[in-house]
N, C-alpha and C positions, 0 to 999 in steps of 0.2 A: 504493500500500500504506500510505498515511498522509496527513497533511495538514501544511501549513506555514503559520505565521502570522507576520506582521511588523507590529509596532506602532511608531508614531512618537509621541514626546513632544509634547504640545501646546505646551509652553514652548520647545522646542528641536528643530527639524525634523531636526537632525543626530544626535539621540539616538534610537536604535532598539533594539528588543528583538525577537529572532526565536526562535521555538520551533516544534517540530513534534511530531506524534504518529505513532508507527510501530506498526503492528499486526503484531507478530512477536516472535521471540526476540532476545536480544542478538546471538547469532551471525548471525542473518538480517540484522539491522541492519548489522553490521560488513561482511558480505559485500556487501550492497547498496551501502554507501558505497564499497567498493573497486571494484565493477563500474561505478558511476556517476561515478567520478572526484571524489569529495567533497573529498579533500585538495587536489587540483589547483585546484578552484574556490576553496577557502579561501585557498590561496597567492596566487591572482590578486587577491583583494581585501584582503589583509593590510595593505597600505600605507594603506588607507583607515580602518583600525580604530585608534582612539586607545586604547581600553581595553576589557577584557572583565571584566565583574563576576562572571559565573557561566558555567561551561562544563562540561557533563557529561551523563550519561544518567540519567534519573530514572524511577521507576516510579510510575504513578498508583495511589494507595492508596484514594482516595475521589473521587467525582465527583457533583456535585449541580447541579440546575437550579433557579434561583429562580423562584418563582411570580410571575405578573404582579400588580402592585398593583391593587387594586380601587378604582374611583372613587366607589363608594357608601360611606356612613358606617356600613353594617352594621346598619341599623335595621329 
């Protein structure tokens, strides 16, 4: 019902950013997290987390796709 992305910093392989997209309401997300044991999984890895810079639920308000750069000089 969504996707998960994990990014690793090129300068420090121990620095990661994770985020996901959920196609549903906030109530459906919370119910899904309860049913799938989200908090239990978070608790299992908590000792590996040094810091959390941002944590929350965000709404996509705009989404764009960049056009491929052209190799011609436009002449």
